[in-house]
C-alpha positions in Angstrom: 138.5 82.1 103.5 135.9 83.0 106.1 133.3 85.3 105.0 132.5 88.3 107.1 129.5 89.3 107.8 129.5 92.0 110.1 126.6 93.3 111.8 124.7 90.6 110.1 126.7 87.4 111.7 123.8 87.3 114.4 121.0 86.6 112.1 122.3 83.6 111.0 120.0 81.2 111.7 115.7 80.7 112.3 113.9 82.6 114.3 110.0 82.0 115.1 107.5 84.6 117.0 104.2 84.9 117.7 103.4 88.2 118.1 103.2 89.6 115.0 100.8 92.8 114.0 99.7 93.5 110.0 98.1 96.3 109.5 96.9 96.4 105.7 94.5 98.5 103.2 91.2 97.2 103.1 88.8 98.4 100.3 85.6 98.4 102.5 87.0 99.0 106.3 89.9 101.3 105.3 91.8 99.2 107.0 92.2 95.4 108.4 94.7 94.3 111.1 95.7 90.4 111.2 97.9 89.1 113.6 100.0 86.6 112.5 103.1 84.2 113.6 106.3 83.8 111.5 109.6 82.2 110.5 112.4 83.8 109.4 115.6 82.2 108.0 118.7 83.8 106.9 121.2 81.3 105.0 125.1 82.3 104.5 125.1 83.2 101.0 128.8 84.0 101.1 130.7 86.6 99.9 129.9 88.2 96.1 132.9 90.4 94.4 131.1 92.7 91.8 133.2 94.2 88.9 136.6 92.6 90.7 136.0 95.7 93.3 133.5 96.1 95.9 132.7 92.9 98.0 129.7 92.0 99.6 128.9 89.4 102.5 125.6 88.2 101.6 122.6 86.8 103.9 119.9 84.6 102.2 116.5 85.2 103.9 113.1 83.3 103.8 110.4 84.7 104.9 106.7 82.7 106.0 104.1 84.7 107.2 100.9 83.1 108.5 97.7 84.7 109.6 96.2 83.2 113.1 92.6 83.5 112.4 92.6 80.8 110.1 96.0 79.5 109.4 96.4 81.3 105.7 100.0 82.3 104.4 99.9 86.0 104.0 103.5 86.9 103.2 105.6 84.7 101.6 109.1 86.9 100.8 112.7 86.3 100.2 115.5 88.5 98.8 119.2 88.7 100.8 120.6 91.2 103.5 124.1 92.6 102.3 126.9 94.1 103.9 129.5 96.4 102.2 132.0 96.8 105.0 134.8 99.0 103.2 131.7 101.5 102.5 129.7 100.6 105.5 126.5 100.3 103.8 123.7 98.2 104.5 121.6 96.7 101.4 117.9 94.6 101.7 116.4 93.2 98.4 113.0 91.7 98.3 111.4 89.5 96.3 107.6 89.3 96.8 105.5 86.3 94.7 102.8 89.3 93.9 105.0 90.8 90.8 107.0 93.5 93.3 111.1 93.6 93.8 112.9 96.4 95.7 116.5 97.1 96.9 117.0 99.0 100.2 119.8 100.8 101.4 120.5 101.8 104.6 123.0 101.9 107.7 123.5 99.3 110.9 125.2 100.2 114.1 126.2 98.1 117.3 125.9 99.5 120.1 128.3 98.8 123.2 126.0 96.0 124.4 125.9 94.2 121.7 122.6 94.9 120.3 122.6 95.6 116.7 120.4 98.1 114.7 119.7 97.7 111.0 117.8 100.3 109.1 116.8 100.4 105.5 115.0 102.4 103.0 113.8 102.2 99.0 111.7 105.2 97.3 110.4 104.9 94.0 111.8 108.2 93.2 115.2 107.0 94.0 117.4 106.1 91.0 119.7 103.6 93.1 117.3 101.9 95.6 114.3 101.9 94.2 111.0 99.3 93.6 110.2 97.5 90.5 106.7 95.8 90.4 104.1 94.9 87.7 101.7 97.4 85.1 99.0 95.6 87.3 100.6 96.7 90.8 101.1 100.2 89.3 97.5 101.1 88.6 96.0 99.7 91.2 97.9 98.8 94.2 101.3 101.3 93.6 104.1 100.2 96.1 105.8 104.4 96.8 108.4 103.6 99.5 109.3 101.2 101.9 111.2 101.4 105.3 112.7 98.6 107.9 114.0 98.9 111.0 115.7 96.0 113.0 116.6 95.5 116.5 118.8 92.1 117.2 120.0 91.4 120.9 121.1 88.3 121.5 118.8 85.8 120.2 115.6 88.4 120.1 115.2 90.4 117.0 112.2 92.4 116.7 111.0 94.9 113.9 109.0 97.4 112.7 108.8 98.2 108.9 106.4 100.3 106.8 105.1 99.9 103.1 103.9 103.2 101.6 101.0 102.4 99.3 98.8 104.7 96.7 95.7 101.5 96.3 92.1 101.9 96.4 92.0 106.1 95.6 94.6 107.1 98.4 97.9 106.8 100.1 98.3 104.1 102.5 101.1 102.5 105.4 101.1 99.5 105.4 102.7 98.0 108.6 104.0 95.0 110.0 105.9 94.8 113.6 106.7 91.2 114.9 109.3 89.9 118.5 110.9 86.7 117.1 113.5 84.4 119.2 116.0 83.0 117.5 115.3 78.8 117.5 118.5 77.4 116.0 
């Protein structure tokens, strides 16, 4: 049986982009801006059945972000984009090797031109779609909320995400954005 990935179908494959902008907290300057390029790969994980009732189509993804000025990998992330067709529920899980994981929920919309809009949010106060982090991060760089918006039009993927972080004695909006092209 073929898995119905619904609005996620067009993501399957590899995207690359070199127009990324990362605005991150900096202890001395308040913020730093990093220009980056990235590779984002989505692969089929199939259908998952939870408790013999809930059916979820899942795509595994892996994201590598490399800073342009020194070719350092500044972000290595993996997780899943999931679609529950029956409930029209979009889910996005993230695992970052800093001691941070989260589960976000949201919506998917396909317009009459075939453009796919995906939105997902997670909040530390949400009992179901929350953020889990190490004791160190909770004390020194606590993630409070996460929000991502993605737009897929044919072979072009654009995203904008905001991670709200309590760091260096204040609340900081850490943002990332990029436009990528499907390469295969």
